N, C-alpha and C positions, 0 to 999 in steps of 0.2 A: 478239796471239798467244794461243793457248790455253795455260794453265799447268796441267800435271798434270791433275787432275780438276776444276779450277775451272770450266771452261766447262760441265761436265756436273753440276754439283752437287759440280768440284775441291774481421791486429783487435792524474801517476804515481799509476796506481791499479792495484794488483794486484787479482786476483780476490777477495782476502780483505779488501779495503778498500772501504767503502761510498761515501764521497764522493770526488769527483775531487780528488786531492791536488795535482797539478801541472797547471796550465793552460799549454801551451806559449806562449812569447812571441808566436809568429806568430798564435796563436788568441786573443790578447788585444787586438787592435787594433779600430778602429771597424768596425762592420758595413758590408758593401757590399750593394748591391741584389742580389736574387736574379736570376741570369742567366736569360734566356729563349732557347730554342733552337728550331731547325727541323731535323728529321731528314730526310736524303736518303740514298739508296743509291748508293755510288760504283761498286762492283763486286759483281755477284751471283755466287753459288756458295759452296761450302764447301771446307774444307781449308786455310784460312789459319791460321797458327800465331800470329803476333805482328805488331805494326807499331810504327812510330816516326815522328815528324815532326821534321825538322830546323828550325833557326831560320829558314830561308827558306820554310818551309811545304811542302816536298816530303815526301811520304809513302813510306816503304819498308815492305815486307811480307815475311814468310817464307812460302814455299810449296814443297813438294816438295824440301826440303833446299837451296833456293836463295833468294836475296834479289832482289826486284824493286822497282822504283820505279813508282808509279802516275803515269802521264802526264796531261797536261792534259785529254785526252779519255777518261780512265779506262782507257787501254790499259796493259798490263803490260809494262814495259821491263826486260829482264834487267840486273842490276847486278853480282851476284857469285855464284859457286858453280856446281858441276856436279852431275849426278844420279848419279854413280858410287855404287853401292850399298855401304853399310857401310864406308866408308873415310874417313880424315881426313888432310888435308895443307894446308900453306900454299901461296900462289901467287897467280896473277893472276885476273882476273875470270872467266875460263872454265876455269881449271885448279885453283883452290882447291877443297877438298872439306870439307864440313860433315858430321859424323856424324848428328846429330839436333838441329838448332838449335831452341831453346825460346823465347827472347825477344830483342828488339832494344832498345837504349837508346843515345841520343846522349850523348857526353861533352862536357865543356867545351872540348875541343880540336876539336870538330866531327867527330870520328871516330865510327863506328858500332860499338858493342860488342855481342857476341852470346854468350849462354850456350848452349854446345854440350855434348853428352854428354862429361863428363870434362874439358872445356876451357873457357877463356874466349878468345874470338877478337876481334880488332880489324880493322875494315875501313876503309880510307882512302877518300878522296873519289873515287878512280878504281876502286874495287872490289878492290884488292889486300888479301889476308888474311894476317895474322900471328897467332900464338898467344901470348897474354899469360901464361897460367898453365894448368896442367893436366897431363894425361898426356904430351903431346908434350914439354913442358919437363922433366917428371919423368924421362923416359927419358934426356935428354941430361945431366941433373945427378945422376942416380941418387938422386933424392929422392922423397918422397910428399907431394903437396900436399893430399891428402884430398878432392880434387874428383872426385866420381863422377857425379852427375846434377844439376848446378846448374840451377835453373829461372828464377826472376825475377831481374832485373838492373837496377842503377841506378848512377850515377857521381857522386861527390862533387866539389866545386869544385877540390880538389887533385889530382884524377885517380884517387883511390882508388876501386876498384870494390867494390860491395856486392852480395852474392848471397843468394838463398834456396836452401838445400839441405836438403830435408826439414824438420825443426823447428829448424834453425839458420840464423844469419846469418853469412856468411863475408865477410872483407875480403881483397881482392887488391891488393897494393901494386905500385908501378911496377917493382920488381925481380922481380916474379913470385912473391914469397913470399905465402903464404896463411895467414890467421889466423882462428880461430873466435871471434866475440865471446862473452864470458862471460855466463852468467845470463840468456840470452834464449830458452831452449828453450820452444817452444810447439807443441802437437801438430798444429796445422793452419794454419800460416802460408800465406797465399795471394798476397799482394801486397807490393811494396816500392817506395818512391819518395821522392826528395828534394823539398824545396820548390824554388821557382823560383830561389832563390839558391844552391841546391845545398849547404845547410848543415844543415838540420834533416831528420832521417830519420824516415819513417813506415812502418809495416807494418800489414797486415791479417791477421786470421784469418778463418775462415768467417763469424763473426758479430760481430766487433769491430774497432775501429781503435785503434792505439797509436802514441805517439811513442816512439822509441828513445832512451834516455838514453846519455850517454858511456860508462857502465859496462855497457851492455847491458840496462839495465832496460826493461821494457815499461810505459809509463804510459798508462792507458786514457783515450781521448778520447771515444769513443762506442760504444754497443752493449752488449747484454746477452747473457750466455751462453745458448746455445740458440736465439737469434735468432727468426726467423719461418719456420716451415715452410710456405712459400707465403704466400698471403693468409690472414688479415689481417696486414699489416705495420704498423709505426708509425714515423712521423717524430717529431722532438722533439729532446731534448738529453741528453747523457750516457748513463746506463744505462737511460733510458726508451726508447731507440731499439731497434727490432728490424730487423736486417738479414737478408736472405734469401740466404745463401750467396754471400759476396763472392768474386769470382774475380780482380779486379785493381783497382788504384788508380792515380791520377795527381793531380798538383797543378798548378793553373794559375798564371799570373802574378800574380793578385790574392790568392793564398794559399788559394783554395778547393780542398779535396780532394774528388775524385770517385770513386765506386765503381760497378762494374757487378756485378749480382747474377743469379745463375743461376736461383734459385727464383722470384723475382718479375719477372724480365725488365725491370728498371728501372735507371735511372741516378740515384744519390743524391748530393747535395752536402753536405759538411761545411764550413760557412762559417768564416771567421776567428774568430767568436764561439762556435763549437762547435755551432751549430744545424744539424740534419740535415733536408734538404728534398728531396723527389723533384723532379727537373727533367726527366726524360724517361721515357717508357714508360707506356702506358695500363694495362698489366696484362692487357689483352685481346689476343686474337690469339696467345697463346702456343701453340705447336704448329702454327701456321699459317705456311705458306711460300708466297709471300713475305708478310712482315709489312708493313703499309702505312707509308709515309712521312708526314710532315706536321708540324704544330706539336708541340713536345716532349712535352707531356702527353697528346696525342691519338694520337701515333704509337705503333707497336708494335715491340718488340724480341723476338727469340727466343733465349733462353738466351745472353746476351752473356758473353764470356770475356776480353776484352781492351779496354783503354781508354788513350788517350794524349792529352795536351793539346798544342796548339801555342802559339806566342807571342801569337796573337790571341785566345785563349780558346776556339777551336773544339776540339771533342773528336772523336776518331776511335775507332771501335768495331769489333770483330769479333764477329759473332753467327752464328747458324746460317743467316742469309739471305745473308751476305757481309760486305763492308766498308762500314760506314755512317759518315756524317759528321753530327755535331751542330754546325750553324753558329750561333754566338752572335749574337743579334740586338740586344743592349743592352750 
């Protein structure tokens, strides 16, 4: 089926500290081999907002205020949501309404969580939608959660939801209460993700990767302020690394953190030892549609904006070509 316009083209080291003071436990284990990938295109077109892969490897995407599952033949299967304009309500797969869904993330309960304008929504395995926190709950409680436009979303092992909203990290508890983490304000937060055990939290800014401490501190892992304005960019370790406008992050089962970068159109990996390596994207073909598939470092991406890992170490990406898959080969 055609979806909307799809078929037609539908960042503990503070900045004032020079050495890396805190090396996260996860990043202090033995090095693992650098993964090799092959890039393929699952669905062509643009207009895709976010995606997530469940433990069974099924991939779900946001498009046109609805959620779809990508079928075995890359067909788009409606999962939840309606196209009613500028309204929001809970309900079943065809009656629930999303205002402007931003990102998808699976929780430890197997449910799909959605950052929506002013709200956090939960979608069960059948596509039924309930509101966890936000304006809909505020109206019934006569409260103010402070959720206005949550963007990135991830879920801890205890079910606590973490959101990016502007330059803040917000926590949503099971009772719907919302709390802003202290001392973590950063002007350009772009990505948020837990490790595979859903215990250690990471965020990205445009040019840097941080571990989030229990008190909200941002401990620098890699990247220098200012990053790389396009090429040349620099792999390496710690503050020697230049990132080119990180748009999103994810962490795989081996503890490798991955970024997608708009300015360099590449995928970078931060290993458990803190080494940053490019694993996909040739840097050529930017501005070219369609960008070619192929071996990771020879294939091309076009301004990627989303990335998620599955249990097998495969990576799913949204770029200006469509929905791409980096299949892990080792």
